[in-house]
PDB file with SEQRES, HELIX, SHEET and CRYST1 records, atoms N, CA, C and O in Angstrom:
SEQRES   1 A   89  UNK UNK UNK UNK UNK UNK UNK UNK UNK UNK UNK UNK UNK          
SEQRES   2 A   89  UNK UNK UNK UNK UNK UNK UNK UNK UNK UNK UNK UNK UNK          
SEQRES   3 A   89  UNK UNK UNK UNK UNK UNK UNK UNK UNK UNK UNK UNK UNK          
SEQRES   4 A   89  UNK UNK UNK UNK UNK UNK UNK UNK UNK UNK UNK UNK UNK          
SEQRES   5 A   89  UNK UNK UNK UNK UNK UNK UNK UNK UNK UNK UNK UNK UNK          
SEQRES   6 A   89  UNK UNK UNK UNK UNK UNK UNK UNK UNK UNK UNK UNK UNK          
SEQRES   7 A   89  UNK UNK UNK UNK UNK UNK UNK UNK UNK UNK UNK                  
HELIX    1 AA1 UNK A    3  UNK A   18  1                                  16    
HELIX    2 AA2 UNK A   22  UNK A   24  5                                   3    
HELIX    3 AA3 UNK A   31  UNK A   35  1                                   5    
HELIX    4 AA4 UNK A   39  UNK A   53  1                                  15    
HELIX    5 AA5 UNK A   59  UNK A   64  5                                   6    
HELIX    6 AA6 UNK A   68  UNK A   84  1                                  17    
CRYST1    1.000    1.000    1.000  90.00  90.00  90.00 P 1           1          
ATOM      1  N   UNK A   1       0.862  -1.183   0.000  1.00  0.00           N  
ATOM      2  CA  UNK A   1       0.000   0.000   0.000  1.00  0.00           C  
ATOM      3  C   UNK A   1       0.901   1.238   0.000  1.00  0.00           C  
ATOM      4  O   UNK A   1       1.784   1.382   0.846  1.00  0.00           O  
ATOM      5  N   UNK A   2       0.659   2.119  -0.961  1.00  0.00           N  
ATOM      6  CA  UNK A   2       1.474   3.328  -1.069  1.00  0.00           C  
ATOM      7  C   UNK A   2       0.982   4.386  -0.076  1.00  0.00           C  
ATOM      8  O   UNK A   2      -0.105   4.279   0.492  1.00  0.00           O  
ATOM      9  N   UNK A   3       1.822   5.412   0.113  1.00  0.00           N  
ATOM     10  CA  UNK A   3       1.447   6.521   1.003  1.00  0.00           C  
ATOM     11  C   UNK A   3       0.160   7.188   0.501  1.00  0.00           C  
ATOM     12  O   UNK A   3      -0.703   7.559   1.297  1.00  0.00           O  
ATOM     13  N   UNK A   4       0.038   7.336  -0.822  1.00  0.00           N  
ATOM     14  CA  UNK A   4      -1.153   7.962  -1.398  1.00  0.00           C  
ATOM     15  C   UNK A   4      -2.403   7.112  -1.151  1.00  0.00           C  
ATOM     16  O   UNK A   4      -3.476   7.644  -0.865  1.00  0.00           O  
ATOM     17  N   UNK A   5      -2.256   5.789  -1.264  1.00  0.00           N  
ATOM     18  CA  UNK A   5      -3.390   4.897  -0.997  1.00  0.00           C  
ATOM     19  C   UNK A   5      -3.816   4.957   0.468  1.00  0.00           C  
ATOM     20  O   UNK A   5      -5.004   4.898   0.784  1.00  0.00           O  
ATOM     21  N   UNK A   6      -2.833   5.076   1.351  1.00  0.00           N  
ATOM     22  CA  UNK A   6      -3.134   5.214   2.780  1.00  0.00           C  
ATOM     23  C   UNK A   6      -3.929   6.492   3.014  1.00  0.00           C  
ATOM     24  O   UNK A   6      -4.934   6.477   3.726  1.00  0.00           O  
ATOM     25  N   UNK A   7      -3.489   7.589   2.424  1.00  0.00           N  
ATOM     26  CA  UNK A   7      -4.186   8.871   2.583  1.00  0.00           C  
ATOM     27  C   UNK A   7      -5.614   8.774   2.047  1.00  0.00           C  
ATOM     28  O   UNK A   7      -6.552   9.245   2.690  1.00  0.00           O  
ATOM     29  N   UNK A   8      -5.781   8.167   0.873  1.00  0.00           N  
ATOM     30  CA  UNK A   8      -7.117   8.012   0.294  1.00  0.00           C  
ATOM     31  C   UNK A   8      -8.031   7.199   1.207  1.00  0.00           C  
ATOM     32  O   UNK A   8      -9.192   7.557   1.411  1.00  0.00           O  
ATOM     33  N   UNK A   9      -7.504   6.106   1.753  1.00  0.00           N  
ATOM     34  CA  UNK A   9      -8.306   5.267   2.637  1.00  0.00           C  
ATOM     35  C   UNK A   9      -8.679   6.020   3.916  1.00  0.00           C  
ATOM     36  O   UNK A   9      -9.826   5.969   4.360  1.00  0.00           O  
ATOM     37  N   UNK A  10      -7.702   6.720   4.504  1.00  0.00           N  
ATOM     38  CA  UNK A  10      -7.966   7.497   5.719  1.00  0.00           C  
ATOM     39  C   UNK A  10      -9.037   8.544   5.451  1.00  0.00           C  
ATOM     40  O   UNK A  10     -10.021   8.635   6.185  1.00  0.00           O  
ATOM     41  N   UNK A  11      -8.846   9.332   4.400  1.00  0.00           N  
ATOM     42  CA  UNK A  11      -9.809  10.389   4.089  1.00  0.00           C  
ATOM     43  C   UNK A  11     -11.195   9.809   3.840  1.00  0.00           C  
ATOM     44  O   UNK A  11     -12.198  10.399   4.242  1.00  0.00           O  
ATOM     45  N   UNK A  12     -11.253   8.662   3.182  1.00  0.00           N  
ATOM     46  CA  UNK A  12     -12.539   8.020   2.921  1.00  0.00           C  
ATOM     47  C   UNK A  12     -13.278   7.654   4.188  1.00  0.00           C  
ATOM     48  O   UNK A  12     -14.470   7.933   4.312  1.00  0.00           O  
ATOM     49  N   UNK A  13     -12.582   7.026   5.144  1.00  0.00           N  
ATOM     50  CA  UNK A  13     -13.300   6.658   6.363  1.00  0.00           C  
ATOM     51  C   UNK A  13     -13.557   7.848   7.268  1.00  0.00           C  
ATOM     52  O   UNK A  13     -14.505   7.822   8.053  1.00  0.00           O  
ATOM     53  N   UNK A  14     -12.742   8.889   7.182  1.00  0.00           N  
ATOM     54  CA  UNK A  14     -13.020  10.086   7.983  1.00  0.00           C  
ATOM     55  C   UNK A  14     -14.292  10.769   7.490  1.00  0.00           C  
ATOM     56  O   UNK A  14     -15.125  11.195   8.291  1.00  0.00           O  
ATOM     57  N   UNK A  15     -14.437  10.870   6.178  1.00  0.00           N  
ATOM     58  CA  UNK A  15     -15.633  11.483   5.601  1.00  0.00           C  
ATOM     59  C   UNK A  15     -16.864  10.650   5.950  1.00  0.00           C  
ATOM     60  O   UNK A  15     -17.898  11.189   6.345  1.00  0.00           O  
ATOM     61  N   UNK A  16     -16.743   9.339   5.800  1.00  0.00           N  
ATOM     62  CA  UNK A  16     -17.887   8.455   6.038  1.00  0.00           C  
ATOM     63  C   UNK A  16     -18.256   8.350   7.522  1.00  0.00           C  
ATOM     64  O   UNK A  16     -19.418   8.520   7.888  1.00  0.00           O  
ATOM     65  N   UNK A  17     -17.273   8.071   8.363  1.00  0.00           N  
ATOM     66  CA  UNK A  17     -17.544   7.797   9.776  1.00  0.00           C  
ATOM     67  C   UNK A  17     -17.739   9.055  10.620  1.00  0.00           C  
ATOM     68  O   UNK A  17     -18.530   9.053  11.564  1.00  0.00           O  
ATOM     69  N   UNK A  18     -17.025  10.123  10.288  1.00  0.00           N  
ATOM     70  CA  UNK A  18     -17.085  11.337  11.103  1.00  0.00           C  
ATOM     71  C   UNK A  18     -17.867  12.455  10.422  1.00  0.00           C  
ATOM     72  O   UNK A  18     -17.975  13.564  10.947  1.00  0.00           O  
ATOM     73  N   UNK A  19     -18.411  12.148   9.243  1.00  0.00           N  
ATOM     74  CA  UNK A  19     -19.266  13.073   8.507  1.00  0.00           C  
ATOM     75  C   UNK A  19     -18.653  14.469   8.370  1.00  0.00           C  
ATOM     76  O   UNK A  19     -19.318  15.487   8.562  1.00  0.00           O  
ATOM     77  N   UNK A  20     -17.360  14.478   8.032  1.00  0.00           N  
ATOM     78  CA  UNK A  20     -16.664  15.741   7.826  1.00  0.00           C  
ATOM     79  C   UNK A  20     -16.590  16.001   6.326  1.00  0.00           C  
ATOM     80  O   UNK A  20     -16.458  15.075   5.526  1.00  0.00           O  
ATOM     81  N   UNK A  21     -16.677  17.270   5.963  1.00  0.00           N  
ATOM     82  CA  UNK A  21     -16.585  17.688   4.572  1.00  0.00           C  
ATOM     83  C   UNK A  21     -15.171  17.398   4.059  1.00  0.00           C  
ATOM     84  O   UNK A  21     -14.193  17.824   4.673  1.00  0.00           O  
ATOM     85  N   UNK A  22     -15.058  16.688   2.955  1.00  0.00           N  
ATOM     86  CA  UNK A  22     -13.758  16.278   2.415  1.00  0.00           C  
ATOM     87  C   UNK A  22     -12.832  17.471   2.155  1.00  0.00           C  
ATOM     88  O   UNK A  22     -11.613  17.334   2.264  1.00  0.00           O  
ATOM     89  N   UNK A  23     -13.387  18.631   1.815  1.00  0.00           N  
ATOM     90  CA  UNK A  23     -12.565  19.813   1.544  1.00  0.00           C  
ATOM     91  C   UNK A  23     -11.858  20.325   2.794  1.00  0.00           C  
ATOM     92  O   UNK A  23     -10.863  21.042   2.692  1.00  0.00           O  
ATOM     93  N   UNK A  24     -12.362  19.963   3.968  1.00  0.00           N  
ATOM     94  CA  UNK A  24     -11.737  20.399   5.223  1.00  0.00           C  
ATOM     95  C   UNK A  24     -10.533  19.543   5.604  1.00  0.00           C  
ATOM     96  O   UNK A  24      -9.743  19.916   6.470  1.00  0.00           O  
ATOM     97  N   UNK A  25     -10.403  18.393   4.947  1.00  0.00           N  
ATOM     98  CA  UNK A  25      -9.302  17.491   5.259  1.00  0.00           C  
ATOM     99  C   UNK A  25      -8.105  17.862   4.405  1.00  0.00           C  
ATOM    100  O   UNK A  25      -7.965  17.400   3.272  1.00  0.00           O  
ATOM    101  N   UNK A  26      -7.249  18.696   4.959  1.00  0.00           N  
ATOM    102  CA  UNK A  26      -6.021  19.127   4.304  1.00  0.00           C  
ATOM    103  C   UNK A  26      -4.855  18.842   5.249  1.00  0.00           C  
ATOM    104  O   UNK A  26      -5.027  18.865   6.468  1.00  0.00           O  
ATOM    105  N   UNK A  27      -3.673  18.575   4.699  1.00  0.00           N  
ATOM    106  CA  UNK A  27      -2.553  18.126   5.529  1.00  0.00           C  
ATOM    107  C   UNK A  27      -2.235  18.980   6.754  1.00  0.00           C  
ATOM    108  O   UNK A  27      -1.905  18.437   7.809  1.00  0.00           O  
ATOM    109  N   UNK A  28      -2.328  20.311   6.634  1.00  0.00           N  
ATOM    110  CA  UNK A  28      -1.933  21.147   7.769  1.00  0.00           C  
ATOM    111  C   UNK A  28      -3.091  21.521   8.700  1.00  0.00           C  
ATOM    112  O   UNK A  28      -2.888  22.270   9.656  1.00  0.00           O  
ATOM    113  N   UNK A  29      -4.301  21.013   8.437  1.00  0.00           N  
ATOM    114  CA  UNK A  29      -5.452  21.292   9.311  1.00  0.00           C  
ATOM    115  C   UNK A  29      -5.326  20.503  10.611  1.00  0.00           C  
ATOM    116  O   UNK A  29      -4.762  19.408  10.629  1.00  0.00           O  
ATOM    117  N   UNK A  30      -5.849  21.061  11.687  1.00  0.00           N  
ATOM    118  CA  UNK A  30      -5.835  20.401  12.981  1.00  0.00           C  
ATOM    119  C   UNK A  30      -6.836  19.251  12.980  1.00  0.00           C  
ATOM    120  O   UNK A  30      -8.025  19.454  12.732  1.00  0.00           O  
ATOM    121  N   UNK A  31      -6.354  18.058  13.256  1.00  0.00           N  
ATOM    122  CA  UNK A  31      -7.178  16.849  13.215  1.00  0.00           C  
ATOM    123  C   UNK A  31      -8.338  16.926  14.202  1.00  0.00           C  
ATOM    124  O   UNK A  31      -9.492  16.706  13.834  1.00  0.00           O  
ATOM    125  N   UNK A  32      -8.027  17.234  15.437  1.00  0.00           N  
ATOM    126  CA  UNK A  32      -9.049  17.251  16.488  1.00  0.00           C  
ATOM    127  C   UNK A  32     -10.129  18.296  16.222  1.00  0.00           C  
ATOM    128  O   UNK A  32     -11.320  18.009  16.345  1.00  0.00           O  
ATOM    129  N   UNK A  33      -9.719  19.488  15.865  1.00  0.00           N  
ATOM    130  CA  UNK A  33     -10.674  20.574  15.624  1.00  0.00           C  
ATOM    131  C   UNK A  33     -11.523  20.315  14.376  1.00  0.00           C  
ATOM    132  O   UNK A  33     -12.735  20.531  14.388  1.00  0.00           O  
ATOM    133  N   UNK A  34     -10.886  19.856  13.310  1.00  0.00           N  
ATOM    134  CA  UNK A  34     -11.609  19.624  12.059  1.00  0.00           C  
ATOM    135  C   UNK A  34     -12.652  18.530  12.217  1.00  0.00           C  
ATOM    136  O   UNK A  34     -13.776  18.659  11.733  1.00  0.00           O  
ATOM    137  N   UNK A  35     -12.274  17.449  12.898  1.00  0.00           N  
ATOM    138  CA  UNK A  35     -13.199  16.329  13.083  1.00  0.00           C  
ATOM    139  C   UNK A  35     -14.089  16.495  14.312  1.00  0.00           C  
ATOM    140  O   UNK A  35     -15.000  15.698  14.537  1.00  0.00           O  
ATOM    141  N   UNK A  36     -13.821  17.534  15.108  1.00  0.00           N  
ATOM    142  CA  UNK A  36     -14.558  17.785  16.355  1.00  0.00           C  
ATOM    143  C   UNK A  36     -14.557  16.536  17.236  1.00  0.00           C  
ATOM    144  O   UNK A  36     -15.605  16.065  17.680  1.00  0.00           O  
ATOM    145  N   UNK A  37     -13.347  16.012  17.478  1.00  0.00           N  
ATOM    146  CA  UNK A  37     -13.192  14.767  18.226  1.00  0.00           C  
ATOM    147  C   UNK A  37     -13.325  14.963  19.726  1.00  0.00           C  
ATOM    148  O   UNK A  37     -12.760  15.892  20.302  1.00  0.00           O  
ATOM    149  N   UNK A  38     -14.087  14.065  20.349  1.00  0.00           N  
ATOM    150  CA  UNK A  38     -14.086  13.978  21.804  1.00  0.00           C  
ATOM    151  C   UNK A  38     -13.459  12.625  22.157  1.00  0.00           C  
ATOM    152  O   UNK A  38     -13.016  11.906  21.262  1.00  0.00           O  
ATOM    153  N   UNK A  39     -13.415  12.274  23.424  1.00  0.00           N  
ATOM    154  CA  UNK A  39     -12.720  11.048  23.823  1.00  0.00           C  
ATOM    155  C   UNK A  39     -13.353   9.797  23.209  1.00  0.00           C  
ATOM    156  O   UNK A  39     -12.636   8.867  22.840  1.00  0.00           O  
ATOM    157  N   UNK A  40     -14.670   9.761  23.096  1.00  0.00           N  
ATOM    158  CA  UNK A  40     -15.319   8.602  22.476  1.00  0.00           C  
ATOM    159  C   UNK A  40     -15.018   8.515  20.989  1.00  0.00           C  
ATOM    160  O   UNK A  40     -14.898   7.421  20.438  1.00  0.00           O  
ATOM    161  N   UNK A  41     -14.896   9.661  20.341  1.00  0.00           N  
ATOM    162  CA  UNK A  41     -14.539   9.671  18.918  1.00  0.00           C  
ATOM    163  C   UNK A  41     -13.141   9.100  18.701  1.00  0.00           C  
ATOM    164  O   UNK A  41     -12.885   8.423  17.706  1.00  0.00           O  
ATOM    165  N   UNK A  42     -12.231   9.383  19.651  1.00  0.00           N  
ATOM    166  CA  UNK A  42     -10.889   8.829  19.538  1.00  0.00           C  
ATOM    167  C   UNK A  42     -10.932   7.303  19.602  1.00  0.00           C  
ATOM    168  O   UNK A  42     -10.197   6.629  18.881  1.00  0.00           O  
ATOM    169  N   UNK A  43     -11.783   6.766  20.454  1.00  0.00           N  
ATOM    170  CA  UNK A  43     -11.940   5.312  20.540  1.00  0.00           C  
ATOM    171  C   UNK A  43     -12.432   4.775  19.200  1.00  0.00           C  
ATOM    172  O   UNK A  43     -11.908   3.781  18.698  1.00  0.00           O  
ATOM    173  N   UNK A  44     -13.433   5.426  18.624  1.00  0.00           N  
ATOM    174  CA  UNK A  44     -13.935   5.014  17.306  1.00  0.00           C  
ATOM    175  C   UNK A  44     -12.831   5.076  16.255  1.00  0.00           C  
ATOM    176  O   UNK A  44     -12.697   4.172  15.430  1.00  0.00           O  
ATOM    177  N   UNK A  45     -12.047   6.142  16.293  1.00  0.00           N  
ATOM    178  CA  UNK A  45     -10.963   6.321  15.329  1.00  0.00           C  
ATOM    179  C   UNK A  45      -9.939   5.193  15.458  1.00  0.00           C  
ATOM    180  O   UNK A  45      -9.468   4.663  14.452  1.00  0.00           O  
ATOM    181  N   UNK A  46      -9.600   4.832  16.682  1.00  0.00           N  
ATOM    182  CA  UNK A  46      -8.644   3.746  16.915  1.00  0.00           C  
ATOM    183  C   UNK A  46      -9.185   2.425  16.369  1.00  0.00           C  
ATOM    184  O   UNK A  46      -8.460   1.688  15.700  1.00  0.00           O  
ATOM    185  N   UNK A  47     -10.441   2.127  16.647  1.00  0.00           N  
ATOM    186  CA  UNK A  47     -11.048   0.885  16.159  1.00  0.00           C  
ATOM    187  C   UNK A  47     -11.035   0.846  14.631  1.00  0.00           C  
ATOM    188  O   UNK A  47     -10.715  -0.182  14.035  1.00  0.00           O  
ATOM    189  N   UNK A  48     -11.380   1.955  14.006  1.00  0.00           N  
ATOM    190  CA  UNK A  48     -11.396   2.030  12.545  1.00  0.00           C  
ATOM    191  C   UNK A  48      -9.987   1.842  11.982  1.00  0.00           C  
ATOM    192  O   UNK A  48      -9.799   1.121  11.003  1.00  0.00           O  
ATOM    193  N   UNK A  49      -9.006   2.484  12.594  1.00  0.00           N  
ATOM    194  CA  UNK A  49      -7.626   2.360  12.133  1.00  0.00           C  
ATOM    195  C   UNK A  49      -7.143   0.917  12.248  1.00  0.00           C  
ATOM    196  O   UNK A  49      -6.543   0.377  11.319  1.00  0.00           O  
ATOM    197  N   UNK A  50      -7.411   0.304  13.391  1.00  0.00           N  
ATOM    198  CA  UNK A  50      -6.955  -1.074  13.602  1.00  0.00           C  
ATOM    199  C   UNK A  50      -7.600  -2.031  12.599  1.00  0.00           C  
ATOM    200  O   UNK A  50      -6.940  -2.937  12.089  1.00  0.00           O  
ATOM    201  N   UNK A  51      -8.885  -1.831  12.319  1.00  0.00           N  
ATOM    202  CA  UNK A  51      -9.556  -2.735  11.382  1.00  0.00           C  
ATOM    203  C   UNK A  51      -9.152  -2.471   9.934  1.00  0.00           C  
ATOM    204  O   UNK A  51      -9.132  -3.398   9.124  1.00  0.00           O  
ATOM    205  N   UNK A  52      -8.834  -1.234   9.597  1.00  0.00           N  
ATOM    206  CA  UNK A  52      -8.454  -0.895   8.227  1.00  0.00           C  
ATOM    207  C   UNK A  52      -6.994  -1.212   7.900  1.00  0.00           C  
ATOM    208  O   UNK A  52      -6.665  -1.561   6.767  1.00  0.00           O  
ATOM    209  N   UNK A  53      -6.132  -1.087   8.897  1.00  0.00           N  
ATOM    210  CA  UNK A  53      -4.701  -1.204   8.620  1.00  0.00           C  
ATOM    211  C   UNK A  53      -4.021  -2.360   9.343  1.00  0.00           C  
ATOM    212  O   UNK A  53      -2.869  -2.674   9.042  1.00  0.00           O  
ATOM    213  N   UNK A  54      -4.701  -2.998  10.287  1.00  0.00           N  
ATOM    214  CA  UNK A  54      -4.184  -4.205  10.917  1.00  0.00           C  
ATOM    215  C   UNK A  54      -3.028  -4.027  11.868  1.00  0.00           C  
ATOM    216  O   UNK A  54      -2.207  -4.933  12.012  1.00  0.00           O  
ATOM    217  N   UNK A  55      -2.939  -2.887  12.519  1.00  0.00           N  
ATOM    218  CA  UNK A  55      -1.921  -2.723  13.554  1.00  0.00           C  
ATOM    219  C   UNK A  55      -2.575  -2.209  14.827  1.00  0.00           C  
ATOM    220  O   UNK A  55      -3.649  -1.609  14.791  1.00  0.00           O  
ATOM    221  N   UNK A  56      -1.916  -2.450  15.945  1.00  0.00           N  
ATOM    222  CA  UNK A  56      -2.422  -2.042  17.250  1.00  0.00           C  
ATOM    223  C   UNK A  56      -2.043  -0.590  17.500  1.00  0.00           C  
ATOM    224  O   UNK A  56      -0.897  -0.198  17.278  1.00  0.00           O  
ATOM    225  N   UNK A  57      -2.991   0.202  17.957  1.00  0.00           N  
ATOM    226  CA  UNK A  57      -2.761   1.612  18.251  1.00  0.00           C  
ATOM    227  C   UNK A  57      -2.572   1.768  19.757  1.00  0.00           C  
ATOM    228  O   UNK A  57      -3.343   1.227  20.551  1.00  0.00           O  
ATOM    229  N   UNK A  58      -1.544   2.510  20.136  1.00  0.00           N  
ATOM    230  CA  UNK A  58      -1.265   2.800  21.534  1.00  0.00           C  
ATOM    231  C   UNK A  58      -1.666   4.250  21.794  1.00  0.00           C  
ATOM    232  O   UNK A  58      -1.331   5.139  21.011  1.00  0.00           O  
ATOM    233  N   UNK A  59      -2.377   4.486  22.882  1.00  0.00           N  
ATOM    234  CA  UNK A  59      -2.885   5.833  23.184  1.00  0.00           C  
ATOM    235  C   UNK A  59      -1.776   6.885  23.168  1.00  0.00           C  
ATOM    236  O   UNK A  59      -1.990   8.008  22.712  1.00  0.00           O  
ATOM    237  N   UNK A  60      -0.605   6.526  23.658  1.00  0.00           N  
ATOM    238  CA  UNK A  60       0.507   7.487  23.715  1.00  0.00           C  
ATOM    239  C   UNK A  60       0.932   7.958  22.326  1.00  0.00           C  
ATOM    240  O   UNK A  60       1.510   9.035  22.181  1.00  0.00           O  
ATOM    241  N   UNK A  61       0.642   7.148  21.305  1.00  0.00           N  
ATOM    242  CA  UNK A  61       1.010   7.526  19.942  1.00  0.00           C  
ATOM    243  C   UNK A  61       0.298   8.799  19.491  1.00  0.00           C  
ATOM    244  O   UNK A  61       0.801   9.528  18.637  1.00  0.00           O  
ATOM    245  N   UNK A  62      -0.870   9.061  20.065  1.00  0.00           N  
ATOM    246  CA  UNK A  62      -1.649  10.225  19.642  1.00  0.00           C  
ATOM    247  C   UNK A  62      -1.152  11.541  20.237  1.00  0.00           C  
ATOM    248  O   UNK A  62      -1.609  12.610  19.834  1.00  0.00           O  
ATOM    249  N   UNK A  63      -0.240  11.476  21.173  1.00  0.00           N  
ATOM    250  CA  UNK A  63       0.265  12.696  21.815  1.00  0.00           C  
ATOM    251  C   UNK A  63       0.853  13.659  20.790  1.00  0.00           C  
ATOM    252  O   UNK A  63       0.657  14.870  20.887  1.00  0.00           O  
ATOM    253  N   UNK A  64       1.568  13.126  19.815  1.00  0.00           N  
ATOM    254  CA  UNK A  64       2.247  13.983  18.835  1.00  0.00           C  
ATOM    255  C   UNK A  64       1.493  14.125  17.520  1.00  0.00           C  
ATOM    256  O   UNK A  64       2.042  14.633  16.543  1.00  0.00           O  
ATOM    257  N   UNK A  65       0.245  13.682  17.486  1.00  0.00           N  
ATOM    258  CA  UNK A  65      -0.554  13.818  16.269  1.00  0.00           C  
ATOM    259  C   UNK A  65      -1.464  15.033  16.417  1.00  0.00           C  
ATOM    260  O   UNK A  65      -2.415  15.033  17.199  1.00  0.00           O  
ATOM    261  N   UNK A  66      -1.146  16.059  15.646  1.00  0.00           N  
ATOM    262  CA  UNK A  66      -1.927  17.297  15.722  1.00  0.00           C  
ATOM    263  C   UNK A  66      -2.629  17.603  14.402  1.00  0.00           C  
ATOM    264  O   UNK A  66      -3.772  18.059  14.391  1.00  0.00           O  
ATOM    265  N   UNK A  67      -1.945  17.352  13.302  1.00  0.00           N  
ATOM    266  CA  UNK A  67      -2.495  17.675  11.987  1.00  0.00           C  
ATOM    267  C   UNK A  67      -2.825  16.389  11.224  1.00  0.00           C  
ATOM    268  O   UNK A  67      -2.455  15.290  11.639  1.00  0.00           O  
ATOM    269  N   UNK A  68      -3.517  16.550  10.119  1.00  0.00           N  
ATOM    270  CA  UNK A  68      -3.790  15.393   9.271  1.00  0.00           C  
ATOM    271  C   UNK A  68      -2.486  14.807   8.747  1.00  0.00           C  
ATOM    272  O   UNK A  68      -2.368  13.588   8.621  1.00  0.00           O  
ATOM    273  N   UNK A  69      -1.502  15.654   8.437  1.00  0.00           N  
ATOM    274  CA  UNK A  69      -0.209  15.152   7.962  1.00  0.00           C  
ATOM    275  C   UNK A  69       0.453  14.294   9.025  1.00  0.00           C  
ATOM    276  O   UNK A  69       1.010  13.243   8.710  1.00  0.00           O  
ATOM    277  N   UNK A  70       0.400  14.726  10.286  1.00  0.00           N  
ATOM    278  CA  UNK A  70       0.937  13.906  11.387  1.00  0.00           C  
ATOM    279  C   UNK A  70       0.253  12.536  11.396  1.00  0.00           C  
ATOM    280  O   UNK A  70       0.901  11.503  11.566  1.00  0.00           O  
ATOM    281  N   UNK A  71      -1.055  12.551  11.211  1.00  0.00           N  
ATOM    282  CA  UNK A  71      -1.846  11.334  11.233  1.00  0.00           C  
ATOM    283  C   UNK A  71      -1.467  10.423  10.062  1.00  0.00           C  
ATOM    284  O   UNK A  71      -1.267   9.223  10.249  1.00  0.00           O  
ATOM    285  N   UNK A  72      -1.370  10.987   8.867  1.00  0.00           N  
ATOM    286  CA  UNK A  72      -0.968  10.212   7.689  1.00  0.00           C  
ATOM    287  C   UNK A  72       0.414   9.582   7.911  1.00  0.00           C  
ATOM    288  O   UNK A  72       0.624   8.400   7.641  1.00  0.00           O  
ATOM    289  N   UNK A  73       1.340  10.394   8.407  1.00  0.00           N  
ATOM    290  CA  UNK A  73       2.709   9.906   8.623  1.00  0.00           C  
ATOM    291  C   UNK A  73       2.737   8.781   9.654  1.00  0.00           C  
ATOM    292  O   UNK A  73       3.463   7.800   9.489  1.00  0.00           O  
ATOM    293  N   UNK A  74       1.946   8.925  10.715  1.00  0.00           N  
ATOM    294  CA  UNK A  74       1.867   7.902  11.752  1.00  0.00           C  
ATOM    295  C   UNK A  74       1.363   6.583  11.165  1.00  0.00           C  
ATOM    296  O   UNK A  74       1.978   5.536  11.366  1.00  0.00           O  
ATOM    297  N   UNK A  75       0.250   6.635  10.443  1.00  0.00           N  
ATOM    298  CA  UNK A  75      -0.321   5.414   9.868  1.00  0.00           C  
ATOM    299  C   UNK A  75       0.659   4.807   8.867  1.00  0.00           C  
ATOM    300  O   UNK A  75       0.861   3.593   8.865  1.00  0.00           O  
ATOM    301  N   UNK A  76       1.264   5.627   8.025  1.00  0.00           N  
ATOM    302  CA  UNK A  76       2.231   5.136   7.055  1.00  0.00           C  
ATOM    303  C   UNK A  76       3.395   4.430   7.758  1.00  0.00           C  
ATOM    304  O   UNK A  76       3.808   3.349   7.338  1.00  0.00           O  
ATOM    305  N   UNK A  77       3.919   5.030   8.814  1.00  0.00           N  
ATOM    306  CA  UNK A  77       5.026   4.447   9.564  1.00  0.00           C  
ATOM    307  C   UNK A  77       4.623   3.094  10.168  1.00  0.00           C  
ATOM    308  O   UNK A  77       5.388   2.132  10.102  1.00  0.00           O  
ATOM    309  N   UNK A  78       3.424   3.023  10.753  1.00  0.00           N  
ATOM    310  CA  UNK A  78       2.954   1.781  11.364  1.00  0.00           C  
ATOM    311  C   UNK A  78       2.740   0.690  10.317  1.00  0.00           C  
ATOM    312  O   UNK A  78       3.051  -0.475  10.566  1.00  0.00           O  
ATOM    313  N   UNK A  79       2.213   1.057   9.151  1.00  0.00           N  
ATOM    314  CA  UNK A  79       2.012   0.090   8.070  1.00  0.00           C  
ATOM    315  C   UNK A  79       3.367  -0.435   7.599  1.00  0.00           C  
ATOM    316  O   UNK A  79       3.523  -1.634   7.368  1.00  0.00           O  
ATOM    317  N   UNK A  80       4.343   0.455   7.456  1.00  0.00           N  
ATOM    318  CA  UNK A  80       5.685   0.036   7.033  1.00  0.00           C  
ATOM    319  C   UNK A  80       6.323  -0.877   8.081  1.00  0.00           C  
ATOM    320  O   UNK A  80       6.943  -1.881   7.730  1.00  0.00           O  
ATOM    321  N   UNK A  81       6.177  -0.537   9.364  1.00  0.00           N  
ATOM    322  CA  UNK A  81       6.717  -1.377  10.440  1.00  0.00           C  
ATOM    323  C   UNK A  81       6.094  -2.769  10.391  1.00  0.00           C  
ATOM    324  O   UNK A  81       6.774  -3.777  10.590  1.00  0.00           O  
ATOM    325  N   UNK A  82       4.806  -2.806  10.126  1.00  0.00           N  
ATOM    326  CA  UNK A  82       4.104  -4.096  10.057  1.00  0.00           C  
ATOM    327  C   UNK A  82       4.640  -4.938   8.903  1.00  0.00           C  
ATOM    328  O   UNK A  82       4.792  -6.152   9.034  1.00  0.00           O  
ATOM    329  N   UNK A  83       4.927  -4.286   7.765  1.00  0.00           N  
ATOM    330  CA  UNK A  83       5.437  -5.007   6.597  1.00  0.00           C  
ATOM    331  C   UNK A  83       6.811  -5.600   6.863  1.00  0.00           C  
ATOM    332  O   UNK A  83       7.121  -6.694   6.390  1.00  0.00           O  
ATOM    333  N   UNK A  84       7.632  -4.886   7.614  1.00  0.00           N  
ATOM    334  CA  UNK A  84       9.008  -5.318   7.828  1.00  0.00           C  
ATOM    335  C   UNK A  84       9.181  -6.138   9.107  1.00  0.00           C  
ATOM    336  O   UNK A  84      10.282  -6.615   9.383  1.00  0.00           O  
ATOM    337  N   UNK A  85       8.136  -6.307   9.877  1.00  0.00           N  
ATOM    338  CA  UNK A  85       8.228  -7.062  11.135  1.00  0.00           C  
ATOM    339  C   UNK A  85       8.494  -8.532  10.850  1.00  0.00           C  
ATOM    340  O   UNK A  85       7.981  -9.105   9.889  1.00  0.00           O  
ATOM    341  N   UNK A  86       9.302  -9.117  11.703  1.00  0.00           N  
ATOM    342  CA  UNK A  86       9.583 -10.547  11.598  1.00  0.00           C  
ATOM    343  C   UNK A  86       8.467 -11.289  12.300  1.00  0.00           C  
ATOM    344  O   UNK A  86       8.161 -10.987  13.453  1.00  0.00           O  
ATOM    345  N   UNK A  87       7.844 -12.261  11.631  1.00  0.00           N  
ATOM    346  CA  UNK A  87       6.756 -13.010  12.273  1.00  0.00           C  
ATOM    347  C   UNK A  87       7.267 -13.759  13.507  1.00  0.00           C  
ATOM    348  O   UNK A  87       8.387 -14.269  13.532  1.00  0.00           O  
ATOM    349  N   UNK A  88       6.410 -13.808  14.523  1.00  0.00           N  
ATOM    350  CA  UNK A  88       6.769 -14.526  15.746  1.00  0.00           C  
ATOM    351  C   UNK A  88       6.699 -16.018  15.494  1.00  0.00           C  
ATOM    352  O   UNK A  88       5.809 -16.499  14.793  1.00  0.00           O  
ATOM    353  N   UNK A  89       7.644 -16.748  16.070  1.00  0.00           N  
ATOM    354  CA  UNK A  89       7.683 -18.207  15.878  1.00  0.00           C  
ATOM    355  C   UNK A  89       6.839 -18.917  16.903  1.00  0.00           C  
ATOM    356  O   UNK A  89       6.757 -20.146  16.891  1.00  0.00           O  
TER     357      UNK A  89                                                      
END                                                                             
């Protein structure tokens, strides 16, 4: 999955699940403010991410995610880590 495909998938589920206008989703926009996230929304976001990308999300990971670009980079990094991980024996 390319970085562009990751962004497309993220934007698709954000529009669908959080009912945000696609034009508001720009790399430098504030994720929390744009999506109007509360604590329950973060739980929903984590569940959606885990089911869409197949990696476990740790709450501490969100500390440094402020913009959509931060979010894209985080998901991309986790997807890459998953691809290069050595399977457990």
